[in-house]
N, C-alpha and C positions, 0 to 999 in steps of 0.2 A: 702478779700472783696474789697480792694481799686482798682478802675479803671478797674474792671473786670465785664463782663456781666454774669448775673445769668445763670447757665446751663439750657438749655431747655429740660426738661425731660417729658413733658406732651403730646408730639405728639403721634398720633396713631401708627406710625412706631415703636417708642421707646417702647411704651407700649407692643406691640405685642412681641417684642424681650425680653424685660426686665422681663415680668411677669413669664415665665417659668424659666428664669435664676435665679430670686430671689427665686422661690420655691425650685430649686435644691440647691442653696447656703444655704437657710434656713435649709433644711433637713440635709445637710452635716454638718452645724454648730451645729445643735442639737445633731447629732450622736456623735460628738467629744467634746461636751460641758463640760467645767470645772465647777464643783460645788463650787469651792472656791469663797467666797464672796469678793467683792470689798469694802474696808472700806468706811463708809458713808461720810467721809470728803475728799475723793479722788478728785483730779483734773479731773479724767476721766469723772465724771458726767457733769461737766461744759463744757468740750470739746464736748461731745456727744449732750448736750443740744444746743450748738451753731450750730452743724452740722444738727440737726433735724430742728431747726427753720430756717436755711438757705436753706432747701430743699434738703440736701444731704442724708437724711435718710427717707425712705418711711414708715417703720414700726413705730408703736407707742411704745415709751419707757414706762416702768412701772413707775408709780408715787409713788411707795414705794421703799425704799432702805433698805438693800443693794441689789444690783444686783449680780448675779454670773458672773464670768468671761466668761462663755459660752454665757450668754444672751448679754453681752456687745460685745463679739466678733462678733455675728451676725450683730449688728448695725455697727460695724467698717467695716466689709466686705462690707456691703451695701453702706456705705459712700464712701469707696474706689472705688467701681464699678461706682457709679453715678458721682464721681468727674472726671472720665475719659471722660465723655460726653461733657465737656465744661470747660472753664477756671474758676478758683476759686480765691477768694481773699486771702490776706495775712493771715487773721485770720483763714480761713478754711484750708489753706495749712499748717499753723503751727500746728493746732489741729490734722489734719490727720497725719502729720509727727510724732508727739508724740505718737499717738495711734498705728501707724504701728510698732513703736519701742517697745511699751509696750506689744503688742499682737503678737509679732513675733513668740512666741512659739506655740500659738494656731492657727495662720494663717501664716505658713512659706512661702507661695507662694506670699506674698505681697511685699517682698523685701524692707524693710525700708531703708531710706537714710543713716542712721548712724549705721545700724546693729541692730539685735534684742537684747533686754536686757536679760542677762543670770544671773542665781543665782551664788553666790560665791562658794557654795558647792553643789555637786551633787553626790549621792551615789546610785548605782544601787541596785535594790532589787533582790536577787538571785532567788526567787521562781517565779518571773514574768519577762519575758524577756524585756518587754518594760517599766516596772515600775521603778520609781526612787524616792528616798527621797532627798529633797533639802532644803538647808538653805541659808538665805540671811541676811545681816546686814543692819541696817538703823540707821540714826542719825539725830538729829535736834537740833538747838540752837536758842535761842530767847532773844533779849534784847529790853526792852520797857521802856518808860517813860510815865506814865499816871498821868497827873496833877503834884502833888508833890511827887509821888511815883515812884521809880525805881525798876525794876525787871529784873532778868536775870536767864536763865535756859539752861541746856544742857543735852542731853540724848544720850544713845547708846542702841540699841535694836536688837533683832533677830527675824526672821520670819522662822518658820518651816512648811513645807507642803509636799504634795505628788503630783506626776504626773503619768499618765495623768489626773486622777481625774474626769473622766466622770461618774463613778458610785459610787465612794466613795471619800470623801475629808476629810483630816485631816489638821487642821490649828491651829497654835498657834503663838501669837505675844506677846513678852515680852519686857519691856522697863525699864531701870534704869535711873532715872532722878535726877540731882542735881540742886538746885535752891538757889538763894539769892534774897532778904533777907530770913532769916530763917522763916519757917512756922510751928508754933507749932500746935500740934493736938488739936482738940476741942472735947468736950463731950456733946452730945445731945441725945435725945431719940433713934437715930439711932445707937449710940455707940460712940467709940472713933476713930477719923479719921481725916485726913487732909481735910480742907474745900473743898467741891466740889469733893471729892474723897471717895473711900471705904477703903483706906489703912492707916496704921500708917506711920509716917515719921521715918527715921533713923537719929538719932542725930539732928532732926529738920531741916535738909537741904537736904535730899535725900529720894526718894521713889522707890520702886520696884513694878511695876504694870503689870498685865496680863488682859488687857481689851478685848482681842479677843482670844477665845480658843473654838473650836467646832469640832464635827464630823458630817458629812452630808452623807446621802445615797439617792439614786434615783432609781425609776423605771420609765418607759417611761413618765408619766405625773405627778408624785408625788415625792416631796422632803421631807425628814425627817431630822431634825437637832436637835442635843443636844449640849448644851454648853453655851458660853457667847459671846454676840455680841451686836452691837448697831442697832437701828432702826430709820428710818425717814419716816414718812407717809405724803404724800401730795406733791404738786408741788411747794412749797415755796422755795425761794432762800436763804434768811437770816436765817429763822428758820421755824418750823412747829407749828401751833397752836394745832395740834392733838397729835402727837407723834414725838419727836425730839431726836437727839443725844446729847442734852445739858447735861443730867445727866449721871452718870456712867452707863456703859452698863449693860444689863440684863442677868441673868442666866435663861435659858429658855429651853423648848421643843417646837419645831415648826413643823407645817405641811404646805407645800406650794403646791398647785395644780394649774397648768397652762395648758391651751389648747387654741391655737389660740388667740382669742381676750379676753379670760377670765383669771383672776388670782384670786385665793383665798388663803388667809393667815390666819393661826390660831396659836396662841401660848399662853402658860402659863408660867409666870416667877415669881420668888421670888424677892420681894422688900426688902428694908432695914426694920428692925424692928421698932416698936414704943414702946420703953421700953421692956416689956415682950411679947408684942403682935406681932405675925408673920403676915406678910401681903403678898398678892399675887396680880398679875395683870393677867387677862385673856382678850384676844383681838382677834377679827376677822375683816378681811378686805376683801372686794370684789371690783375688778376693771373690768370695761367693756370698751373696745375700739371700736369706730365706725368710719368707712369711712376713716381710717388712718388720722383723723383730731381731734377726740374728745376722751378723756378718762374721764369716770365718776368713782368716788370712794366713798365708804361708809364704815364706821367702827363702831363697837360696842365694848366698853371696860368696864371693871368692876374691881375696886379695892376693895378688901374684906379682912376681918380678922374674924376668928371664935371666938366665945365667949365660955369661959370655961363652962358656964352654959347651953349652947346649946348642944343638942345631935343629931341634924340633920346632914346628910352627906354633906360634902363639896367636895367630889370627882368629882362631875359633873363639878364644876368650874375649877378643876385642869385638866380636860380632854379636850384637844383641839378639839376632835371630836364632842363635845356637844355644840351647840350654846349657848352662855352665856345668851341671853335674855330669853330662856326657863328656864334655871336654876335659874336666878335671880327672875323670876316671882313666883317661888315656894320655895324660899330659907328661908326667914325670918331672914337671917344673917344681920349683919351690913355690908353694901356695898355701894359703890359710883358708880352709873351707868353713863357712858359717851357715847356720840354719836357724830359722825362727818361725814361730807360730803365734797367732793371737786370735782372740774372739771378743766380740761385744754383743751384749744382749740388752734389749730395751723392754722393760716391763712398764706398767702404767706409772708414769712420772718417775721412773727409776732406770738408771743405766749402770750396768755392771760389766766389767771387762778384765781381761788378763793377757799377759804376754810372756812367752818363754823364748830365750835366746841361747843357743849353744855355740860356743867358740872353743875349738880344740877339745871336744868331749871325747873321752876314750873309755870304752866299756871295760877294758882291761888296763889298769894303771901300770905304766912303765916305772920300774923301780927307780926311786930317787929323782923322778921328774914330776913337775906339776901337771895335773890333768883336770878334767871336768870343770872347765871354765864356763860358768853358767850365769846368765842374768835373767831375772824374772821380776814381774810386777803384777799387782792386782789393784783394782780401784773401783770406786762407785760414785755415782752422782745422783743426788735426790733433789728433785725440783717440784715440791708440793705447791699447791695453790694457797699458801699460808703466809706469803710475804717474805720468804727466805729461801735459800738454796744451800745445799751442803755437799762438799766434795771431800773424799778421802782417798789417798793413794799410798801404797807401800811398794818400795823397790829394793831389791837386793842384788848386788853385783859381786860375784865371787872373785877371789884373787886370780890374777893373770888373765881375766877376761879383757878382750880388746888388745892387750899387749902380749903378743905371741912370744914363744921362747926363741924364735928367730927374729931379730930386730927388723929386718927389711920387709917383713910381711905383717907388720902390726896393723890392726884395724884402726888407723888414725890418719888424720890429714893435718899437716902443719903442726904436729905435736899435740893435737887435740883429739880425744877419742871420737869416733863416729857414732858411738852409742850413747848411753845415759850420761848426763852431765856429772853424776857422782864419780865416775871412774871406778876402777876395780877395787875390791876389798872394802866395800862400804854398803850400808843400808840406810834407808830414810823412810819415815812416815810423814806425810804432808796432809794436813787437815785445814779446810777453809769453810767458814760459815759466812755467806753473803746476804746482803740486804739491798733493796732498792727503795729508799724512802720516797723518792720522786724521780721522774724520768731521767734527768741528766746526771743524777748522783748514784754511785754505787759504793757500798761500804762492806768490807770483809774483815772478819777476825781470823787470824792465822795462828797455827800451831805446827811447828816443825821439829822433829827429833832426828838427829843424824849421828851415826857411829862410823868411825873410820878405823880400819885396821892397819897393820904394819906396812902393807904394800900400797897404801893410799897416801902418799906423801912424796914430796920432791918431784923430780922430772921422770920421764918415761924409763930411764935407766934404773930407777929404783923400783919399778913396777913390773919388771920382766925377768925372763930366764935366759941366761946366755952361757954356753959352754959348760952346762952341768953345774953352774955355781949360782947361788942366790946373791944378789947384789943390792946393797951391802948387807952385812950380818948384824951390825950392832947400832949404828947411828940412825935416828936419835934415841931409839929404844932397843933394848936387847931382845933377842929371840925373834920369832916370827909367828904370825897367825893370831896374836892376841889383840884385844881392843886397844888402840892407841889414843884415840880422841873421841869424846862423846859430848855433843852440843845440843842443848835444848833452846828453842826460840819461840817466843809468843809476841804477837803484835797486832796492829791494826793497819789496814790499807784502805785508801779512799781514792776514787776517781771521779772527775767532774768534766762534762762536756760543755765547752764554751761555744755555743752555736754548733754548726755542722762540721767545722774544719779544725778545731783546736780542742785538745784534751789535756788536762792537768791531773797528775796523780802523785800521791805521796804515801809514805809508810813510815811507821815507827815500830821498832821491835826490840825487846829486851832479850839478851841471850846469856847463857851460862855454859861454860865449856870446862870439862875435866880433861886434864892433860892437853892443854891448849897447844895446837899445832905439833903434837907429839912430844912436847917437853913435859917434865913432871911438875906442872904448874897449873892451877885452876884460875880461870879468869872469867869476868863477866863485863857486860857493857851494853850500849845501845847502838843499834844501826838505824840510821835515818836516811831516807831517800826522797828526792823530789824530782819529778819528770814533767817536761812540757813538750807536747808533740803537736805540730801543725801540719795538716794534710798528710800525716804519716800513714 
C-alpha cells in the first residue's frame, strides 16, 4: 500500500478487455475447483479481504465460511490479474505472494516467488491416472501469560486429503496437543470433557482431537457434505453474533447450492446432549450479491430436542431439504427458533458491515420473564494506499442471548455458545491499526474495551432462566442488569513469516479492569503471547 498509486481498473478500455477475460478465468477455475474446505481460522480469509477492499478483486466473496479452495482460487487468480494493471502497496504484494504460494497447485501458471507449497507425502492412486492421495504435517506452539495465569501448549498434527478434488473431496485433520498447566476434565450435562472441548484429556495434560473430517461431493451447482467441520456466518472480523467457530465443530450433513450471485446453505447437525436429552441444530442461510458491491445474508436456525412423551415426527427438522420455519410452525416440540440478517458493502478501499441476531425475541413481553434476546454488531475496514490499514468493530450481546430459558434448547455446543465469543450480557469495541513495513512482517496496534454485565460470568447456569427464577440473585454482585466488569486493553501485535511454511507471532498488551471478574476490586497487568505455527 505504501507510496503506491491505486490501480486504475475502471476505465472503459480495461472493462472491455477484462470482462471476457474474467468470464473465461471464472469458468476455468470452476471446472478445476477443489471441494476441500479452508479452515475458518485461516489467514487466507484476511488476505483476500484485504485484496477485495483494496480493489484487487471484482467478484463478491461469500460472507459465510468455510470457503472451498476452488472458490478462493477464483479470487486469487482475479487479484493476480488485476495487480498487473498497476502498482500495488506492500500489504497487497505480501498478501498476493502468500496466496500465489498457497494456491500453486490449483493455479500452476501464476509462478509464485518462492515456489508452490507441496505436501510432504504424495501417493498416486492406481485406478485413476491423475489422482493422488496426499498427507501433510502441521504443528503449532503457544506460550501466554494472562493476568496471573501462565499457559503453554504444543501440538503436532496431520492432514489427509485427495487431489484433484473437483468432484469428490476427502479431508481429515487430526491433532495431538500437550499443555501445561494440567487441565482436568469437567462433568456437566454435556458429559465429561476438557473445558471448551468435546474430548477427554490423557493424564490431564494431553488431548487427541479430530475437529475436521468430512466427505464432499459435487454436481455442477450443488455440493453435498457429510462429516465434521466449523462454520462462521456473517462478515464479522472478531467473531459472529449469528454462528461462529467459537464452540467445537459440528457433526453435520450439509447441502450448498451456488449459482452466480446466489448461495444457499442448509445443514443439520448433532449438538452435545443435555443430560439424557439429545439435541440438534438445523440451519439455512441465503446470500445475494448485487453490483459487485453489496452482499445481503439471512439465516433461520432452530435448536430442538424431542420429548419422550411426544409421538410427532421430527424427521422434517433433520432433513436439510425442508425449510425449518415450515417444520417449526407445525411441530409442537420444544425448540428455540433463531433468526439473523447481515449485510456488507464495499466502497472504494472501504468495507462496512453489520449483523443482527434474534434469539427468543418477543414483541409482547411476558410478565416476569426475560425476552428480546438480541445480538448485533457493526464494523468497518479501511485499506487506503498509504502504508496502513484500519479495522474497527463493535458488538453487543443482550442478556439471555444463546442461553434459552429452557436449558436443553440452549444455543450452545459442549457448554460453549455457538454465537459471539463474548457470550450474553456484554459488549466490546475492537480497533486495530495495521502496518506492513516489508513483505514478511506485519505489525498491528490494538485497542479493546469490554464491558460485562451481571449475567456474563460463571457457567451457563448463571446465564439462563429456569422455572421462572433468576439464578443466582446475589453472588458475586447484588442485583441484576448492572455493569459488573469493565476492562480496557491496549497493545501491539507482530507476525513474521519465516519462509513459506513457518510463522511466528507475538503480542504484548496492558489491561486495566474495574470490578475484576465481578469482584469489588480493580486490577491491572500485562498479557503476553507468543505463537509459532508450521504449515498450519
